[in-house]
C-alpha positions in Angstrom: 99.3 33.6 65.9 99.6 35.9 63.0 103.1 37.0 62.1 102.9 40.8 61.4 106.4 40.6 59.9 105.0 38.4 57.1 102.6 41.2 56.1 105.3 43.9 56.6 107.8 42.1 54.3 105.1 42.1 51.4 104.2 45.7 52.0 107.8 46.7 52.1 108.4 44.6 48.9 110.9 42.3 50.5 108.6 39.5 49.5 106.1 39.0 46.8 103.4 37.4 48.8 102.5 35.9 52.1 100.0 33.1 52.9 98.1 33.6 56.1 95.8 30.9 57.3 93.6 32.7 60.0 90.3 34.3 60.5 89.9 37.6 58.7 89.2 39.4 62.0 92.8 38.7 63.1 94.3 39.8 59.9 92.4 43.1 59.4 94.0 45.0 62.3 97.6 44.3 61.1 97.0 45.6 57.5 97.8 49.3 57.0 95.3 51.7 55.5 94.9 51.6 51.8 97.3 48.7 51.3 95.2 46.5 49.1 94.5 47.2 45.4 92.4 44.1 44.9 90.4 42.2 47.5 88.6 39.1 46.2 86.5 37.8 49.0 85.0 34.3 49.1 83.9 33.9 52.6 80.9 32.3 54.3 77.6 32.3 52.4 75.4 31.9 55.5 73.7 28.4 55.6 74.4 27.3 52.0 76.9 24.6 52.9 76.9 22.0 55.6 80.3 23.1 57.0 80.6 24.7 60.3 82.3 27.8 58.9 79.2 28.6 56.8 76.7 28.1 59.7 78.5 30.1 62.3 75.8 32.8 62.4 72.4 31.8 63.6 70.3 34.4 61.7 70.7 36.3 58.5 70.7 39.6 60.6 73.5 38.3 62.7 75.4 37.3 59.5 74.8 40.7 57.9 75.9 42.5 61.0 79.2 40.5 60.9 79.5 41.4 57.1 79.1 45.0 57.9 81.8 44.9 60.4 84.0 43.3 57.7 83.1 45.9 55.1 84.0 48.7 57.5 87.5 47.1 58.0 87.9 46.4 54.3 87.0 50.0 53.5 90.0 51.1 55.5 92.3 48.5 54.0 91.3 49.0 50.3 93.3 51.6 48.3 91.2 54.5 47.2 91.3 53.2 43.6 91.0 49.6 44.6 88.5 46.9 43.7 86.6 44.5 46.0 84.8 41.4 44.8 82.7 39.8 47.5 81.1 36.6 46.4 77.7 35.7 48.0 75.1 33.0 47.6 71.9 33.8 45.5 69.9 33.6 48.8 72.0 36.4 50.3 73.2 38.3 47.3 70.7 41.2 47.5 71.0 41.7 51.3 74.8 41.5 51.1 74.8 44.1 48.3 72.7 46.4 50.5 75.0 46.0 53.5 78.0 46.6 51.3 76.6 49.8 50.0 76.9 51.4 53.4 80.7 51.2 52.9 81.4 51.0 49.1 80.1 52.4 45.8 78.5 49.3 44.3 
């Protein structure tokens, strides 16, 4: 369970940071519009590692569809003058960039 109070205390400057260990899909909805100045993203690479978290999506198309959903959510969360860095594997880099261009100026 994600504690929305943790996020609120950082946004309201009652705390300097909060560590939330959860899937991104559960955190995105509780973040207000434009609240992030910097978003360094180091998520799954799609099939580059032997771990389950990197092999969750069966096809590249499924992975890119999931990334597109993330980009849409992150566009809302990122401040107008914010910066996002999304790390990708060499195998998925170009396709990830194309998916990202639907939501961001790359």
